[in-house]
Every structure is written in structure tokens, then in C-alpha cells.
All heavy atoms as TSV, in Angstrom:
chain	resi	resn	atom	element	x	y	z
A	1	MET	N	N	11.106	14.091	-45.664
A	1	MET	CA	C	12.411	13.464	-45.582
A	1	MET	C	C	12.673	13.019	-44.148
A	1	MET	O	O	12.365	13.722	-43.206
A	1	MET	CB	C	13.477	14.484	-45.985
A	1	MET	CG	C	14.360	14.041	-47.094
A	1	MET	SD	S	15.648	15.261	-47.411
A	1	MET	CE	C	15.827	14.940	-49.119
A	2	SER	N	N	13.275	11.890	-43.992
A	2	SER	CA	C	13.565	11.408	-42.643
A	2	SER	C	C	14.823	12.085	-42.108
A	2	SER	O	O	15.589	12.697	-42.851
A	2	SER	CB	C	13.736	9.894	-42.649
A	2	SER	OG	O	14.932	9.544	-43.294
A	3	ASP	N	N	15.039	11.944	-40.819
A	3	ASP	CA	C	16.233	12.521	-40.197
A	3	ASP	C	C	17.497	11.959	-40.812
A	3	ASP	O	O	18.481	12.667	-41.001
A	3	ASP	CB	C	16.222	12.271	-38.694
A	3	ASP	CG	C	15.206	13.127	-37.960
A	3	ASP	OD1	O	14.747	14.129	-38.536
A	3	ASP	OD2	O	14.877	12.788	-36.807
A	4	SER	N	N	17.492	10.673	-41.129
A	4	SER	CA	C	18.664	10.027	-41.720
A	4	SER	C	C	18.972	10.612	-43.095
A	4	SER	O	O	20.131	10.879	-43.423
A	4	SER	CB	C	18.439	8.518	-41.828
A	4	SER	OG	O	19.546	7.896	-42.435
A	5	ASN	N	N	17.941	10.848	-43.896
A	5	ASN	CA	C	18.147	11.435	-45.225
A	5	ASN	C	C	18.636	12.872	-45.112
A	5	ASN	O	O	19.475	13.313	-45.886
A	5	ASN	CB	C	16.865	11.365	-46.054
A	5	ASN	CG	C	16.568	9.955	-46.534
A	5	ASN	OD1	O	17.459	9.116	-46.615
A	5	ASN	ND2	N	15.309	9.710	-46.839
A	6	ASP	N	N	18.069	13.626	-44.146
A	6	ASP	CA	C	18.520	15.004	-43.920
A	6	ASP	C	C	19.996	15.026	-43.544
A	6	ASP	O	O	20.761	15.846	-44.042
A	6	ASP	CB	C	17.706	15.664	-42.803
A	6	ASP	CG	C	16.287	16.010	-43.213
A	6	ASP	OD1	O	16.021	16.055	-44.430
A	6	ASP	OD2	O	15.456	16.236	-42.309
A	7	GLU	N	N	20.371	14.121	-42.665
A	7	GLU	CA	C	21.764	14.058	-42.220
A	7	GLU	C	C	22.688	13.689	-43.381
A	7	GLU	O	O	23.742	14.299	-43.562
A	7	GLU	CB	C	21.903	13.042	-41.089
A	7	GLU	CG	C	23.271	13.037	-40.447
A	7	GLU	CD	C	23.333	12.110	-39.248
A	7	GLU	OE1	O	22.375	12.049	-38.473
A	7	GLU	OE2	O	24.391	11.456	-39.109
A	8	ASN	N	N	22.301	12.731	-44.170
A	8	ASN	CA	C	23.111	12.337	-45.327
A	8	ASN	C	C	23.243	13.484	-46.321
A	8	ASN	O	O	24.302	13.690	-46.917
A	8	ASN	CB	C	22.512	11.111	-46.014
A	8	ASN	CG	C	22.700	9.845	-45.211
A	8	ASN	OD1	O	23.605	9.756	-44.390
A	8	ASN	ND2	N	21.838	8.872	-45.438
A	9	HIS	N	N	22.168	14.224	-46.507
A	9	HIS	CA	C	22.202	15.379	-47.416
A	9	HIS	C	C	23.188	16.432	-46.898
A	9	HIS	O	O	23.996	16.973	-47.658
A	9	HIS	CB	C	20.798	15.966	-47.562
A	9	HIS	CG	C	20.734	17.157	-48.446
A	9	HIS	ND1	N	20.875	17.069	-49.822
A	9	HIS	CD2	C	20.574	18.468	-48.171
A	9	HIS	CE1	C	20.794	18.273	-50.337
A	9	HIS	NE2	N	20.610	19.149	-49.352
A	10	LEU	N	N	23.133	16.722	-45.599
A	10	LEU	CA	C	24.050	17.704	-45.007
A	10	LEU	C	C	25.504	17.245	-45.119
A	10	LEU	O	O	26.394	18.043	-45.432
A	10	LEU	CB	C	23.704	17.948	-43.537
A	10	LEU	CG	C	22.437	18.742	-43.277
A	10	LEU	CD1	C	22.125	18.758	-41.787
A	10	LEU	CD2	C	22.567	20.143	-43.813
A	11	ILE	N	N	25.737	15.972	-44.864
A	11	ILE	CA	C	27.103	15.434	-44.965
A	11	ILE	C	C	27.601	15.562	-46.395
A	11	ILE	O	O	28.750	15.956	-46.633
A	11	ILE	CB	C	27.151	13.974	-44.469
A	11	ILE	CG1	C	26.943	13.941	-42.953
A	11	ILE	CG2	C	28.471	13.314	-44.852
A	11	ILE	CD1	C	26.742	12.543	-42.387
A	12	GLY	N	N	26.729	15.274	-47.355
A	12	GLY	CA	C	27.103	15.413	-48.763
A	12	GLY	C	C	27.450	16.848	-49.124
A	12	GLY	O	O	28.427	17.108	-49.834
A	13	GLU	N	N	26.659	17.802	-48.636
A	13	GLU	CA	C	26.951	19.222	-48.879
A	13	GLU	C	C	28.291	19.618	-48.265
A	13	GLU	O	O	29.072	20.343	-48.885
A	13	GLU	CB	C	25.843	20.097	-48.304
A	13	GLU	CG	C	24.566	20.095	-49.102
A	13	GLU	CD	C	23.514	21.012	-48.506
A	13	GLU	OE1	O	23.736	21.581	-47.409
A	13	GLU	OE2	O	22.462	21.153	-49.148
A	14	ARG	N	N	28.547	19.178	-47.063
A	14	ARG	CA	C	29.803	19.519	-46.381
A	14	ARG	C	C	31.002	18.931	-47.112
A	14	ARG	O	O	32.038	19.588	-47.250
A	14	ARG	CB	C	29.772	19.037	-44.935
A	14	ARG	CG	C	28.801	19.828	-44.097
A	14	ARG	CD	C	28.683	19.282	-42.704
A	14	ARG	NE	N	27.700	20.038	-41.945
A	14	ARG	CZ	C	27.256	19.678	-40.763
A	14	ARG	NH1	N	27.705	18.578	-40.189
A	14	ARG	NH2	N	26.369	20.410	-40.140
A	15	ARG	N	N	30.854	17.709	-47.597
A	15	ARG	CA	C	31.951	17.098	-48.351
A	15	ARG	C	C	32.207	17.839	-49.654
A	15	ARG	O	O	33.359	18.017	-50.060
A	15	ARG	CB	C	31.651	15.628	-48.616
A	15	ARG	CG	C	31.799	14.780	-47.378
A	15	ARG	CD	C	31.578	13.316	-47.656
A	15	ARG	NE	N	31.827	12.540	-46.450
A	15	ARG	CZ	C	31.365	11.346	-46.234
A	15	ARG	NH1	N	30.639	10.730	-47.155
A	15	ARG	NH2	N	31.633	10.714	-45.110
A	16	ALA	N	N	31.155	18.288	-50.312
A	16	ALA	CA	C	31.316	19.048	-51.554
A	16	ALA	C	C	32.013	20.378	-51.279
A	16	ALA	O	O	32.896	20.798	-52.032
A	16	ALA	CB	C	29.956	19.278	-52.213
A	17	LYS	N	N	31.635	21.050	-50.193
A	17	LYS	CA	C	32.278	22.315	-49.831
A	17	LYS	C	C	33.754	22.098	-49.498
A	17	LYS	O	O	34.606	22.898	-49.890
A	17	LYS	CB	C	31.564	22.964	-48.647
A	17	LYS	CG	C	30.198	23.515	-49.006
A	17	LYS	CD	C	29.511	24.095	-47.786
A	17	LYS	CE	C	28.131	24.596	-48.116
A	17	LYS	NZ	N	27.445	25.162	-46.949
A	18	LEU	N	N	34.052	21.016	-48.783
A	18	LEU	CA	C	35.435	20.715	-48.449
A	18	LEU	C	C	36.242	20.415	-49.708
A	18	LEU	O	O	37.372	20.880	-49.847
A	18	LEU	CB	C	35.510	19.532	-47.480
A	18	LEU	CG	C	36.909	19.091	-47.047
A	18	LEU	CD1	C	37.667	20.236	-46.393
A	18	LEU	CD2	C	36.818	17.902	-46.106
A	19	ALA	N	N	35.660	19.682	-50.642
A	19	ALA	CA	C	36.351	19.388	-51.901
A	19	ALA	C	C	36.649	20.679	-52.660
A	19	ALA	O	O	37.738	20.841	-53.228
A	19	ALA	CB	C	35.517	18.443	-52.757
A	20	ALA	N	N	35.717	21.627	-52.647
A	20	ALA	CA	C	35.938	22.914	-53.318
A	20	ALA	C	C	37.058	23.692	-52.634
A	20	ALA	O	O	37.895	24.311	-53.298
A	20	ALA	CB	C	34.645	23.726	-53.328
A	21	LEU	N	N	37.080	23.670	-51.306
A	21	LEU	CA	C	38.163	24.345	-50.577
A	21	LEU	C	C	39.508	23.707	-50.901
A	21	LEU	O	O	40.504	24.403	-51.128
A	21	LEU	CB	C	37.922	24.277	-49.069
A	21	LEU	CG	C	36.865	25.199	-48.494
A	21	LEU	CD1	C	36.607	24.870	-47.034
A	21	LEU	CD2	C	37.281	26.644	-48.645
A	22	ARG	N	N	39.548	22.378	-50.911
A	22	ARG	CA	C	40.800	21.674	-51.185
A	22	ARG	C	C	41.291	21.924	-52.604
A	22	ARG	O	O	42.491	21.901	-52.854
A	22	ARG	CB	C	40.636	20.184	-50.925
A	22	ARG	CG	C	40.590	19.864	-49.450
A	22	ARG	CD	C	40.482	18.385	-49.203
A	22	ARG	NE	N	40.620	18.104	-47.773
A	22	ARG	CZ	C	40.194	17.016	-47.193
A	22	ARG	NH1	N	39.594	16.061	-47.900
A	22	ARG	NH2	N	40.349	16.839	-45.895
A	23	ALA	N	N	40.387	22.151	-53.520
A	23	ALA	CA	C	40.773	22.440	-54.900
A	23	ALA	C	C	41.515	23.775	-55.001
A	23	ALA	O	O	42.303	23.986	-55.917
A	23	ALA	CB	C	39.542	22.455	-55.801
A	24	GLN	N	N	41.283	24.659	-54.037
A	24	GLN	CA	C	41.943	25.966	-54.010
A	24	GLN	C	C	43.274	25.934	-53.275
A	24	GLN	O	O	44.004	26.915	-53.262
A	24	GLN	CB	C	41.032	26.998	-53.338
A	24	GLN	CG	C	39.736	27.223	-54.061
A	24	GLN	CD	C	38.796	28.104	-53.266
A	24	GLN	OE1	O	39.177	28.714	-52.264
A	24	GLN	NE2	N	37.552	28.179	-53.701
A	25	GLY	N	N	43.598	24.829	-52.632
A	25	GLY	CA	C	44.831	24.715	-51.845
A	25	GLY	C	C	44.498	24.032	-50.534
A	25	GLY	O	O	43.435	23.431	-50.387
A	26	PRO	N	N	45.391	24.123	-49.560
A	26	PRO	CA	C	45.107	23.494	-48.259
A	26	PRO	C	C	43.797	24.034	-47.681
A	26	PRO	O	O	43.603	25.242	-47.583
A	26	PRO	CB	C	46.294	23.885	-47.393
A	26	PRO	CG	C	47.377	24.215	-48.365
A	26	PRO	CD	C	46.692	24.753	-49.590
A	27	ALA	N	N	42.911	23.130	-47.316
A	27	ALA	CA	C	41.581	23.529	-46.851
A	27	ALA	C	C	41.626	24.286	-45.527
A	27	ALA	O	O	40.940	25.274	-45.333
A	27	ALA	CB	C	40.683	22.305	-46.722
A	28	TYR	N	N	42.421	23.807	-44.610
A	28	TYR	CA	C	42.542	24.444	-43.295
A	28	TYR	C	C	44.016	24.573	-42.947
A	28	TYR	O	O	44.538	23.827	-42.118
A	28	TYR	CB	C	41.799	23.624	-42.228
A	28	TYR	CG	C	40.321	23.498	-42.507
A	28	TYR	CD1	C	39.802	22.355	-43.103
A	28	TYR	CD2	C	39.456	24.533	-42.206
A	28	TYR	CE1	C	38.439	22.246	-43.371
A	28	TYR	CE2	C	38.103	24.436	-42.471
A	28	TYR	CZ	C	37.603	23.286	-43.059
A	28	TYR	OH	O	36.266	23.193	-43.310
A	29	PRO	N	N	44.686	25.533	-43.580
A	29	PRO	CA	C	46.132	25.657	-43.326
A	29	PRO	C	C	46.404	26.087	-41.893
A	29	PRO	O	O	45.622	26.812	-41.292
A	29	PRO	CB	C	46.574	26.728	-44.307
A	29	PRO	CG	C	45.351	27.541	-44.554
A	29	PRO	CD	C	44.196	26.584	-44.451
A	30	ASN	N	N	47.497	25.605	-41.367
A	30	ASN	CA	C	47.895	25.993	-40.025
A	30	ASN	C	C	49.403	26.165	-40.021
A	30	ASN	O	O	50.140	25.243	-39.706
A	30	ASN	CB	C	47.472	24.943	-38.992
A	30	ASN	CG	C	47.782	25.370	-37.582
A	30	ASN	OD1	O	48.353	26.434	-37.359
A	30	ASN	ND2	N	47.434	24.556	-36.625
A	31	GLY	N	N	49.827	27.337	-40.385
A	31	GLY	CA	C	51.248	27.626	-40.420
A	31	GLY	C	C	51.764	28.226	-39.121
A	31	GLY	O	O	52.918	28.627	-39.039
A	32	PHE	N	N	50.897	28.292	-38.113
A	32	PHE	CA	C	51.312	28.887	-36.842
A	32	PHE	C	C	52.346	28.000	-36.165
A	32	PHE	O	O	52.170	26.800	-36.034
A	32	PHE	CB	C	50.117	29.066	-35.910
A	32	PHE	CG	C	50.497	29.603	-34.560
A	32	PHE	CD1	C	50.707	30.956	-34.383
A	32	PHE	CD2	C	50.673	28.767	-33.478
A	32	PHE	CE1	C	51.060	31.463	-33.150
A	32	PHE	CE2	C	51.030	29.252	-32.234
A	32	PHE	CZ	C	51.229	30.606	-32.079
A	33	ARG	N	N	53.420	28.617	-35.737
A	33	ARG	CA	C	54.451	27.905	-34.973
A	33	ARG	C	C	54.794	28.746	-33.754
A	33	ARG	O	O	55.112	29.928	-33.867
A	33	ARG	CB	C	55.714	27.683	-35.812
A	33	ARG	CG	C	55.495	26.847	-37.048
A	33	ARG	CD	C	55.194	25.390	-36.676
A	33	ARG	NE	N	54.976	24.581	-37.846
A	33	ARG	CZ	C	53.780	24.182	-38.284
A	33	ARG	NH1	N	52.703	24.510	-37.647
A	33	ARG	NH2	N	53.677	23.444	-39.365
A	34	ARG	N	N	54.709	28.146	-32.608
A	34	ARG	CA	C	55.056	28.888	-31.388
A	34	ARG	C	C	56.569	29.018	-31.286
A	34	ARG	O	O	57.317	28.202	-31.813
A	34	ARG	CB	C	54.488	28.195	-30.161
A	34	ARG	CG	C	55.204	26.914	-29.825
A	34	ARG	CD	C	54.732	26.378	-28.480
A	34	ARG	NE	N	55.586	25.277	-28.116
A	34	ARG	CZ	C	55.175	24.043	-27.928
A	34	ARG	NH1	N	53.904	23.752	-28.029
A	34	ARG	NH2	N	56.027	23.098	-27.615
A	35	ASP	N	N	56.986	30.053	-30.605
A	35	ASP	CA	C	58.417	30.214	-30.382
A	35	ASP	C	C	58.736	30.380	-28.896
A	35	ASP	O	O	59.868	30.674	-28.529
A	35	ASP	CB	C	58.979	31.383	-31.193
A	35	ASP	CG	C	58.360	32.724	-30.839
A	35	ASP	OD1	O	57.553	32.796	-29.905
A	35	ASP	OD2	O	58.685	33.709	-31.523
A	36	ALA	N	N	57.726	30.178	-28.056
A	36	ALA	CA	C	57.940	30.285	-26.615
A	36	ALA	C	C	56.887	29.459	-25.891
A	36	ALA	O	O	55.823	29.182	-26.429
A	36	ALA	CB	C	57.851	31.737	-26.172
A	37	LEU	N	N	57.211	29.084	-24.694
A	37	LEU	CA	C	56.271	28.389	-23.815
A	37	LEU	C	C	55.933	29.311	-22.649
A	37	LEU	O	O	56.800	30.032	-22.143
A	37	LEU	CB	C	56.871	27.090	-23.289
A	37	LEU	CG	C	57.206	26.035	-24.333
A	37	LEU	CD1	C	57.954	24.869	-23.687
A	37	LEU	CD2	C	55.939	25.531	-25.006
A	38	ALA	N	N	54.690	29.273	-22.222
A	38	ALA	CA	C	54.258	30.150	-21.140
A	38	ALA	C	C	55.089	29.943	-19.880
A	38	ALA	O	O	55.462	30.908	-19.199
A	38	ALA	CB	C	52.774	29.926	-20.853
A	39	ALA	N	N	55.402	28.708	-19.567
A	39	ALA	CA	C	56.195	28.428	-18.362
A	39	ALA	C	C	57.579	29.063	-18.449
A	39	ALA	O	O	58.092	29.604	-17.461
A	39	ALA	CB	C	56.311	26.925	-18.152
A	40	GLU	N	N	58.183	29.024	-19.638
A	40	GLU	CA	C	59.501	29.654	-19.816
A	40	GLU	C	C	59.403	31.167	-19.668
A	40	GLU	O	O	60.283	31.799	-19.065
A	40	GLU	CB	C	60.058	29.312	-21.193
A	40	GLU	CG	C	60.422	27.857	-21.365
A	40	GLU	CD	C	60.798	27.514	-22.801
A	40	GLU	OE1	O	60.665	28.385	-23.690
A	40	GLU	OE2	O	61.215	26.368	-23.027
A	41	LEU	N	N	58.342	31.753	-20.202
A	41	LEU	CA	C	58.165	33.199	-20.086
A	41	LEU	C	C	57.968	33.605	-18.630
A	41	LEU	O	O	58.535	34.604	-18.168
A	41	LEU	CB	C	56.978	33.662	-20.928
A	41	LEU	CG	C	57.156	33.508	-22.424
A	41	LEU	CD1	C	55.847	33.801	-23.137
A	41	LEU	CD2	C	58.268	34.399	-22.934
A	42	LEU	N	N	57.178	32.842	-17.902
A	42	LEU	CA	C	56.987	33.138	-16.482
A	42	LEU	C	C	58.302	33.032	-15.720
A	42	LEU	O	O	58.626	33.894	-14.898
A	42	LEU	CB	C	55.958	32.185	-15.876
A	42	LEU	CG	C	54.510	32.516	-16.177
A	42	LEU	CD1	C	53.595	31.395	-15.700
A	42	LEU	CD2	C	54.122	33.832	-15.540
A	43	ALA	N	N	59.057	31.999	-15.994
A	43	ALA	CA	C	60.331	31.819	-15.299
A	43	ALA	C	C	61.289	32.962	-15.609
A	43	ALA	O	O	62.056	33.399	-14.748
A	43	ALA	CB	C	60.951	30.481	-15.691
A	44	THR	N	N	61.239	33.469	-16.825
A	44	THR	CA	C	62.174	34.522	-17.240
A	44	THR	C	C	61.736	35.911	-16.786
A	44	THR	O	O	62.567	36.720	-16.372
A	44	THR	CB	C	62.325	34.520	-18.775
A	44	THR	OG1	O	62.750	33.221	-19.186
A	44	THR	CG2	C	63.320	35.559	-19.241
A	45	TYR	N	N	60.420	36.195	-16.858
A	45	TYR	CA	C	59.957	37.567	-16.674
A	45	TYR	C	C	59.077	37.798	-15.451
A	45	TYR	O	O	58.637	38.919	-15.224
A	45	TYR	CB	C	59.192	38.010	-17.929
A	45	TYR	CG	C	60.053	37.982	-19.158
A	45	TYR	CD1	C	59.898	36.997	-20.121
A	45	TYR	CD2	C	61.044	38.937	-19.349
A	45	TYR	CE1	C	60.693	36.959	-21.255
A	45	TYR	CE2	C	61.856	38.912	-20.471
A	45	TYR	CZ	C	61.673	37.923	-21.416
A	45	TYR	OH	O	62.470	37.894	-22.532
A	46	LEU	N	N	58.839	36.803	-14.658
A	46	LEU	CA	C	57.947	36.964	-13.516
A	46	LEU	C	C	58.453	38.010	-12.526
A	46	LEU	O	O	57.663	38.783	-11.965
A	46	LEU	CB	C	57.738	35.628	-12.799
A	46	LEU	CG	C	56.733	35.625	-11.654
A	46	LEU	CD1	C	55.348	36.002	-12.179
A	46	LEU	CD2	C	56.694	34.266	-10.990
A	47	ASP	N	N	59.754	38.085	-12.332
A	47	ASP	CA	C	60.303	39.023	-11.346
A	47	ASP	C	C	60.513	40.432	-11.902
A	47	ASP	O	O	60.935	41.328	-11.186
A	47	ASP	CB	C	61.613	38.484	-10.778
A	47	ASP	CG	C	62.677	38.309	-11.857
A	47	ASP	OD1	O	62.314	38.202	-13.039
A	47	ASP	OD2	O	63.871	38.277	-11.510
A	48	ARG	N	N	60.213	40.649	-13.183
A	48	ARG	CA	C	60.374	41.984	-13.792
A	48	ARG	C	C	59.183	42.863	-13.437
A	48	ARG	O	O	58.049	42.413	-13.410
A	48	ARG	CB	C	60.469	41.879	-15.320
A	48	ARG	CG	C	61.503	40.917	-15.834
A	48	ARG	CD	C	62.890	41.389	-15.514
A	48	ARG	NE	N	63.854	40.387	-15.993
A	48	ARG	CZ	C	65.064	40.663	-16.353
A	48	ARG	NH1	N	65.524	41.890	-16.263
A	48	ARG	NH2	N	65.864	39.703	-16.766
A	49	ASP	N	N	59.446	44.133	-13.178
A	49	ASP	CA	C	58.340	45.032	-12.875
A	49	ASP	C	C	57.750	45.597	-14.167
A	49	ASP	O	O	58.303	45.446	-15.251
A	49	ASP	CB	C	58.771	46.150	-11.920
A	49	ASP	CG	C	59.811	47.093	-12.507
A	49	ASP	OD1	O	60.130	46.976	-13.699
A	49	ASP	OD2	O	60.302	47.951	-11.764
A	50	ASN	N	N	56.615	46.252	-14.023
A	50	ASN	CA	C	55.880	46.762	-15.169
A	50	ASN	C	C	56.707	47.767	-15.972
A	50	ASN	O	O	56.677	47.758	-17.200
A	50	ASN	CB	C	54.553	47.382	-14.710
A	50	ASN	CG	C	53.598	47.582	-15.859
A	50	ASN	OD1	O	53.569	46.761	-16.777
A	50	ASN	ND2	N	52.813	48.638	-15.803
A	51	ALA	N	N	57.442	48.621	-15.296
A	51	ALA	CA	C	58.261	49.626	-15.992
A	51	ALA	C	C	59.307	48.948	-16.882
A	51	ALA	O	O	59.531	49.367	-18.024
A	51	ALA	CB	C	58.933	50.547	-14.981
A	52	TRP	N	N	59.947	47.917	-16.367
A	52	TRP	CA	C	60.943	47.200	-17.162
A	52	TRP	C	C	60.300	46.547	-18.370
A	52	TRP	O	O	60.816	46.614	-19.479
A	52	TRP	CB	C	61.652	46.144	-16.317
A	52	TRP	CG	C	62.796	45.504	-17.049
A	52	TRP	CD1	C	64.087	45.899	-17.015
A	52	TRP	CD2	C	62.731	44.395	-17.950
A	52	TRP	NE1	N	64.847	45.095	-17.838
A	52	TRP	CE2	C	64.041	44.162	-18.426
A	52	TRP	CE3	C	61.723	43.572	-18.398
A	52	TRP	CZ2	C	64.339	43.144	-19.326
A	52	TRP	CZ3	C	62.017	42.563	-19.298
A	52	TRP	CH2	C	63.320	42.355	-19.751
A	53	LEU	N	N	59.160	45.892	-18.159
A	53	LEU	CA	C	58.465	45.220	-19.258
A	53	LEU	C	C	58.017	46.205	-20.336
A	53	LEU	O	O	58.097	45.913	-21.524
A	53	LEU	CB	C	57.266	44.429	-18.723
A	53	LEU	CG	C	57.607	43.211	-17.875
A	53	LEU	CD1	C	56.353	42.668	-17.215
A	53	LEU	CD2	C	58.294	42.141	-18.704
A	54	GLU	N	N	57.552	47.384	-19.921
A	54	GLU	CA	C	57.125	48.381	-20.898
A	54	GLU	C	C	58.298	48.937	-21.700
A	54	GLU	O	O	58.167	49.246	-22.877
A	54	GLU	CB	C	56.364	49.511	-20.209
A	54	GLU	CG	C	54.984	49.094	-19.770
A	54	GLU	CD	C	54.217	50.209	-19.092
A	54	GLU	OE1	O	54.751	51.329	-18.950
A	54	GLU	OE2	O	53.067	49.951	-18.697
A	55	SER	N	N	59.451	49.067	-21.090
A	55	SER	CA	C	60.607	49.613	-21.804
A	55	SER	C	C	61.391	48.545	-22.565
A	55	SER	O	O	62.267	48.870	-23.365
A	55	SER	CB	C	61.536	50.350	-20.833
A	55	SER	OG	O	62.047	49.444	-19.879
A	56	ASN	N	N	61.098	47.281	-22.318
A	56	ASN	CA	C	61.766	46.161	-23.006
A	56	ASN	C	C	60.720	45.178	-23.533
A	56	ASN	O	O	60.592	44.061	-23.039
A	56	ASN	CB	C	62.705	45.429	-22.037
A	56	ASN	CG	C	63.795	46.327	-21.523
A	56	ASN	OD1	O	64.723	46.629	-22.235
A	56	ASN	ND2	N	63.660	46.756	-20.280
A	57	PRO	N	N	59.963	45.587	-24.540
A	57	PRO	CA	C	58.896	44.697	-25.011
A	57	PRO	C	C	59.450	43.383	-25.561
A	57	PRO	O	O	60.522	43.341	-26.163
A	57	PRO	CB	C	58.213	45.507	-26.106
A	57	PRO	CG	C	59.196	46.547	-26.507
A	57	PRO	CD	C	60.070	46.806	-25.324
A	58	VAL	N	N	58.727	42.346	-25.300
A	58	VAL	CA	C	59.098	40.997	-25.762
A	58	VAL	C	C	57.957	40.516	-26.667
A	58	VAL	O	O	56.803	40.517	-26.261
A	58	VAL	CB	C	59.268	40.043	-24.563
A	58	VAL	CG1	C	59.583	38.643	-25.054
A	58	VAL	CG2	C	60.345	40.559	-23.634
A	59	HIS	N	N	58.296	40.151	-27.885
A	59	HIS	CA	C	57.301	39.661	-28.834
A	59	HIS	C	C	57.484	38.171	-29.005
A	59	HIS	O	O	58.560	37.718	-29.428
A	59	HIS	CB	C	57.430	40.386	-30.174
A	59	HIS	CG	C	57.241	41.871	-30.055
A	59	HIS	ND1	N	55.995	42.433	-30.011
A	59	HIS	CD2	C	58.131	42.861	-29.936
A	59	HIS	CE1	C	56.130	43.743	-29.875
A	59	HIS	NE2	N	57.433	44.023	-29.833
A	60	VAL	N	N	56.478	37.413	-28.664
A	60	VAL	CA	C	56.530	35.963	-28.755
A	60	VAL	C	C	55.235	35.433	-29.345
A	60	VAL	O	O	54.222	36.134	-29.390
A	60	VAL	CB	C	56.776	35.305	-27.374
A	60	VAL	CG1	C	58.114	35.701	-26.793
A	60	VAL	CG2	C	55.672	35.628	-26.420
A	61	ARG	N	N	55.285	34.181	-29.773
A	61	ARG	CA	C	54.088	33.469	-30.227
A	61	ARG	C	C	53.929	32.266	-29.313
A	61	ARG	O	O	54.792	31.395	-29.264
A	61	ARG	CB	C	54.238	33.023	-31.667
A	61	ARG	CG	C	54.285	34.202	-32.632
A	61	ARG	CD	C	54.447	33.724	-34.026
A	61	ARG	NE	N	55.745	33.041	-34.099
A	61	ARG	CZ	C	56.400	32.836	-35.213
A	61	ARG	NH1	N	55.899	33.203	-36.346
A	61	ARG	NH2	N	57.556	32.211	-35.200
A	62	VAL	N	N	52.832	32.283	-28.564
A	62	VAL	CA	C	52.571	31.212	-27.612
A	62	VAL	C	C	51.290	30.521	-28.046
A	62	VAL	O	O	50.296	31.161	-28.332
A	62	VAL	CB	C	52.416	31.756	-26.181
A	62	VAL	CG1	C	52.133	30.655	-25.190
A	62	VAL	CG2	C	53.646	32.538	-25.780
A	63	GLY	N	N	51.304	29.207	-28.077
A	63	GLY	CA	C	50.121	28.443	-28.447
A	63	GLY	C	C	49.846	27.363	-27.448
A	63	GLY	O	O	50.712	26.966	-26.662
A	64	ASP	N	N	48.637	26.886	-27.477
A	64	ASP	CA	C	48.228	25.791	-26.607
A	64	ASP	C	C	48.778	24.494	-27.159
A	64	ASP	O	O	48.635	24.206	-28.337
A	64	ASP	CB	C	46.700	25.752	-26.550
A	64	ASP	CG	C	46.189	24.764	-25.530
A	64	ASP	OD1	O	46.959	24.354	-24.662
A	64	ASP	OD2	O	45.007	24.422	-25.615
A	65	ALA	N	N	49.418	23.742	-26.333
A	65	ALA	CA	C	50.012	22.473	-26.777
A	65	ALA	C	C	49.036	21.342	-26.690
A	65	ALA	O	O	48.101	21.335	-26.013
A	65	ALA	CB	C	51.240	22.147	-25.941
């Protein structure tokens, strides 16, 4: 088999796998939503010491934009 045929075969397999995933629902769901920005967190908490941070935990979701 030539390289072109091998590549076409692989692409066909990948498309079939993706179709099977999509048949089950969203193939690559991404429900992640950030609720904070790193710059805002730094501005708010940079001057806090470790003891304060440990006694006042902050739970956030930060993602790359």
C-alpha cells in the first residue's frame, strides 16, 4: 500500500470513530466555564499572607483564554 492509501485508510478509520462518538452524544463536550481570571486573583490576593489564605480558602475555576 502506498503512503497515500495508508493515510486515506487512517482518515477513514478516524471519521468512523468520530461518527460513533457523535452517535452517543457530543463527541468532545466542553462544559468548563471559568469564573475567575488569574490577573484578578493576583490583584485581589497578592498581598495576603499564607496564614490568611489557608484560613480563607478561595475556590475558583481558571482557564486559559
